[in-house]
N, C-alpha and C positions, 0 to 999 in steps of 0.2 A: 299432228292433233293440238299442239298447243296452238298453232296460227288459228284452227277454228275455233278454239275455246275462247281466246282473246278476242277475234272478232264476234261471237255469242254474247261475252262477257258486257262488251263495249256497247253492242245495241241492246242489252238490258237494262244498262246503267243509263243510256240515250233514254229509252221509253220510261224510265223511274223518272228522270229530271222532268220529262213533258208530262207526267202525270200530277207532280208534286208542285211544279210550278205556279199555277192559278191558287194552290191553296196557301202560298206562303205570302206573310204579311211583311218579312223583312224587317222587323223592327224589335227590339229587347229579345230575352232570352228566348219566348216562343215563338221560333220563326213561321208557326203556320196558324192558320184561322181557325181550322177546325182541328179539335182534338177528335179520338174515337169515339168518346162518349158524345160530343157535339153533332157529329154527323149523323146520328140516327134520329132526334126529336129536338134538342135542344136549339138555344141561339149562342153566339158569340158576346155580340155587343148587347146594349140595351139601358134603357134608362126607365125611372119611375116617379109618377108624379105628373101633375096638372102642369107645372112649371117648367117639365122637360119635354111636351109634346111635341110631336113632331111639325114641321111647316104644316099648314092646311090650306085647300083650297074650298072655298063655298059658294055657294049660287047668290049672284045678287037678285033680291028679291023682285029689285023696278025693273031690271032688261037682261037678265037669266045671263048675264056675263059671269066670265069665273074669276074671282077674286081670290089673290093670294095672301095668307096670312104667316108671315115667318116667325114670328113670335106670339105666343100667347098672349101678351100684353100690348100686342100692336092694336090699334084702333083697324076697322074694316073698311077701307074706303074703296069704292068700286072704280076701276081706271076709265070705263065707258060712260057713267052716268054722275048723277050727282048723288048718288047713294053713298052714305055714311052712318058707320054701324060702330058701335063703342065693342073692346073687346067683350063686354058682358054681357052682348048681346050675341054671342056666338053659337049657344044653344037653339037659338031661334032661326039662326038661318040652315039652309040646307048644306051638309057637307057632302062634296063630292068625291074627294080622296085625301090621304095624307103622303106628304113627301118623305122619303127616307133621309134623314142627315146625314149617313152616309155614303149612300149610292145615288142620291136621288131619283131612285125606282119609285112607282105608285106601292102604296102598301095596301095589305088588306087590313081591314078595321072592323070593329064590332062591340058590341055590348052584352055583357053579361045579365045585367040585372036593368033590361028596359022599361020596366015599371017605377025604378027608383031615380035611374040618370037618364037624361037625354042629348047626353054627350058621348063620344067614342071611349070605351074602357080599355081595349088593347088595339095593339095594330102591329103586323108585323111585314116584314119584309121579305119577300119569297127569293129576292136578288141576292143579297148577302146575309140574310138570319138574323139580322136587327131586329129587337122585338122592345116595344113601348106598353109601360104598363099605368094606369090611372090606379093612384092609389088611395084606397078608402076602407073605411071600417065595415065589416060585415054584419056587425051588433044593429039593431035598430035602433 
């Protein structure tokens, strides 16, 4: 009987490791990327503020090519035509998507107050659960 229990136990340990491995971060005292609370609705990594906005891809108004803006302060220069835009012109350009700075997937993004802001106010990566928030005051 102990031989059968030993095999069963080793199989259970093997299955447990297979389930836990994708969740492990392998750095620091918290070895897991998600805690039990995080797995429900919250995120693990994130940033707040326009200066921390994830990299953006916008559409060139001249040739409709994609323009990648790595940093919020970078100029927006089209790689295919002569289109050159200042970082201040970002709200005037069509945002195609934001890129997760952690895993490089496209992020879901949106606005909570489209009548007040013409920029994205939040973005979430469905791959790694990174979340970014535009910090602003809710006062008028």
